[in-house]
N, C-alpha and C positions, 0 to 999 in steps of 0.2 A: 230228423223229421220223420214222422210216421207216414204210412201210406194214406191214412185218412186225411191228414193235414195237406198232403200234396194234391189229393183229389179236390179238396175244398178250394185250394188256390187256383186250380184249373177252372172250376166253376165260376169263380169271381171274374176271370178273364172273359168268359163267354157272356157274362151279364152286360158287357158293353154293347150298346145297340149297333146293329150291323150297318145302318145307314151312315154312321160316323166315318166308316172307312171310305165311303164314296165322297163324303165331304172333304176328307183328307186328300184324296186323289185330285179333286177339283182345286184345292188350295195349292198343291204341289205344281199343277199345270200352270196356274196363274203366276206363281213365283218363278217358274222356269221362263215364262215369257218376260216377266219383269227383269230378270237377271240377264236376258239376252241369249239364253240357251235354246229357246224356240222362237222362231220369227213370228212377230205379231201379225195375225191374220184373222179377220172375222169369219172367213169361210172355214179355216182350219179349226177355229174355236167352236163353231157350230157343229162341225163334223165330230169333233171330240166329245162334245156334250151329248149329241145324238147316240153315239156308240156307248158312252158311259150310262146314259139313261136306259138304253136297251139292256145292258148288263145288269143294272140295278133292278129293272123290272123282272128279268129272268131269275136272278138270284133271290130276291126278296118276295116276289109274287105280290100278293094283295097288301103286304106291308110296305111296299115301295112308295115313295113320294109321287104325287101326281102334280105336274107343273102346268 
């Protein structure tokens, strides 16, 4: 594999929208609650969502979702 091909492969990985990683984190949290790894709590869920939204706003800036 040439250097040019490996650089192209890296660019393809960057093309994935950054907001999908935040959706993945939300999905993992929901599955952890469903499997009993995290105790179900509306307060904990709201706190998690607030912190994740703040991180999303900080990292994506104007491209972050507005809920």
